N, C-alpha and C positions, 0 to 999 in steps of 0.2 A: 504494500500500500504506500502510495506516495503522499497522500493527503494526511495531515495530522488528524487523528481520530480521538475524540473526547467522549466522555460519559456524562450526560446530564443527570443531575441529582434525582429528578423525578423517576428515573428508571429503577432506582433502589432507594426511595425516599426514606425508608425506615432505617437506613444506616446513617450513623453520625458522620460528620466530615472525615475524621481520621479513618473510620472503618470503610467508608466509601472509597477513599484514596487507596487503601491497601487492597480492597477487593478489585478495584479497577486495574491496579498494577498486576495482580495475579492473572488477569484475563488478557492483558496486553494493550490496554488503552494508553494513550500518550498524555492525556490531560483529563481534568474533571471540571464540571460546573457545580457550584455550591449554592444551595438555596438558604440564604441567610434570613429571608423574610418569608413567613408563611403565606400561602395563597388562600387556603380555605380553612375552616374550623376543623376539618377532618384530616388535614394533611400537615405534617410538621414543617417547621422552619428551624434553622439552627443559628440563633443570633450571636455569632461570634464577636460582634462589636460590643456586646454587653457581658462577655465572659472571657476575660484575659487568659484563664487557664485553658479553656477549650481552644482558643486561638493558638496558643503555644503548642498544644497537642496536635493541632492540624498542621502547623508549620513543621513540626517534627516528623509527621507522616509524609509530608512532601519531600523533606530532606532524605528520609529513609528510602523512599521508593524512586525518587528522581522524577516523579510526575509534576506537572504544572497545574495551576488553576487557570483555566481559560476565562471563565465568566462567573459572575455572581448575580443572583436574582432574588426576589422578583419584585420590581417596583411598579405598582399600579399607579399610574398618573390619574388622579381623581380631581374633582373640582377644588378640594381643599388641600391638595398636596403642596407642601412647602419644600422646595429643593434643598434649602439650607439645613432642614432637619435631617436630611439624609447624609450629612457629612460623616457621622460615625460609621455608617454602613460603607461609605466610600473609603474611609480610612482603613477599615478592616480589609477591604478588597485590595488596597495598595499594599498592605502588610503581607498579603498572600501572593502578590504578584499578578493579580487578575488583569486581563486585557480588556474585558468588556463587562458592561452592566446590561442586563435585559430589562427593558421597560415595556409596559403594556398600556394601551389607550382606553381609559375608562372615564373620560371627560367628554360630554357631548358637545362642548364648545370647542370647535377645532382650532380656532385662533388661540384661545387660552392654552389648549393642549400643546400646540406647537411651541408656544412661549415657555411653558413649564419644562418640556423635554429639552428645549434649547438651553435653558438655565441649568438643568441637571447635567447636560453634556459639558457645559463650561466648567462646572465644579469638578466633574469627573476628569476632564482633560488636565486640570491642574495637578492631578494625582497620577497622570500617565495612563488613564483608563478611558476607553471609548464607551459610547452608549448606543445600543442597537434596539430599535423599536420592533417589537413582534406584533404582527397582525393576527386577528382571530375573526372568524366569520360571524360571531355573535356580538361583535363590538361595533363602535362607530367607525373603526378603520378595519373593514372586513376582508380586504384583499391586497395583493401586491401593488397595483397602481395607486390605491388610496394611501398605502403606507409610504410609497416613494414620494407622493405629493406632500404628505405631512412632513416627511424628513426634509424635503426641500424647503418647506416653510420654516422648519425649526433651525435650519442652518447647516453649515458644512460639517459640523462635528458629529451629526446624527447619522447612524447607519440603520439598516433594515435587516432584521432576522427573518429568514424564510424557513418555515417548518413544512416538511413534505406533507404532513397530515392536513394542516390548515390550507396549504396551497391547493391540495387536491379537492378539498371541500368548499373552496371559495370560487369566485369568478376569475381567479388568476389563470393566466395562460403561459405556456412555455415561451411563447414569443415575448411576453412581458419580462420573463426572467432573463432571457438571453439579451434583451435590450437594456436591462438595469445597469446604471453606472457602476462599474466595478468598485469604485471607492465607497459606495454605499453598502456593499456586501462584505461583512467581516467574517461571518461563519454561517452555517446552516444547520438546522436540526433535521435529523433523519429518522424515519420509522416507516413501517408499513401498516396497513389496515385493510379490512374488507371495504369494497367499494360497492355501495348500494343506494345511490341517491333516489329520492330526496332525503335530507336529514333534518330531523327536528333539533331544536336547541338542546333538548335532553340527550339526543344521540351524539351531538357534537361534543358536549361536555363529558359524557361518559367515556368516549374514546380518548379525548384529550387528557383527562385526568387519571384514568384508571386502567383502560384496556386497549393497548395497541399491539402490533405484531412486529417481530424482527424483520429486517429486510428480506424479501423473497418469500414471505409467508402470507402476504395479502395481495390485493389487487392494484395497488398504486404502481404506476409506471416509474419506478425509481431510477431505472437506467436512463430514461429520458430526462428526469429531473436532475440527476447528477451531471449529465452531459451538458445541461444548460447553465451550470454554475461555472465560475472561473476555475481554471484547472487546478489551482493550488489552494482553493478555499478550504479551510478546516471544516470538518463535519463533527457534529456532536450528536450522539445517539440518545434520543429521548423516547424510550420505549417502556412506559409503565405496563406491567402485566401482573395485576394484583392477584388474580387467581393462581397463576403459575408460581409466583413468588411465595404465596402462602403455603402452597403444596410442596414445593421443592427447595425453597430457599433462594436468597438473592444470588449466590454464586452460580447456580444452575441457570437462572434467568440471564445473568450477564454473559455467561459462556454462550448461550444460544444467540444472544444479540450480536456478539462479536463474530460468531461463525457465519451468521447471515450477512453481516457487513463485509467480511472477507470474501465470501462467495460473490456478492454483488460487485465489489470493486475488481475482483479477479476477472470478471467477464468484460470489464471495460478495456478498450484498446489503450 
């Protein structure tokens, strides 16, 4: 594999950051993404910015394994979000060597949303970190064209994170992805899933948060998706499989994800 391959925390969200790092290293990942801010009441986050001992333990696991932290998450930009209040989160990311922050659009006022993301990106840049906006079909930024337009409005520091699941379930097209300015794309999330449109919001959220498939086990045309990305763009595997992980444990799930990823990339010229 020529692309850097990372492991998104949601794939094994029940693991603490040090445990996730060590599990990722055992399977052969190059990097991890860490969820420092929880997304839902039923899914954990690991606030290392509030726990110096846990931050040190995470740094020790990185040094032990040689893995890197590619990204930290998950910042929901809402109407009352104060970018300055996220400084401790950004400081923790800098201490971990993170390259990107994942932000999500949850403010219906697009002008204010662009301003807030731009302000977050300015604060992140001061710490050597980029900000990538992730789009979701159930939000006010539902597809790749809308995300690129918002990033343009937010300023040159803001990137766009394309997830193969949300790309497939939105109005996004491969031509949109091929035409995206390379500077806006810092990495991509990869997974597979059954393809059976149309999808209700409940369907979208169930797949997004709890049940996806490793590359090659679903119906998304991942070969075409990967081919449309810049050739050296890092990939991060975000493949929550709640039922499998409960039955067989996170190591089995991660091994299956990596096997599917290697098979997919081996088929690429």
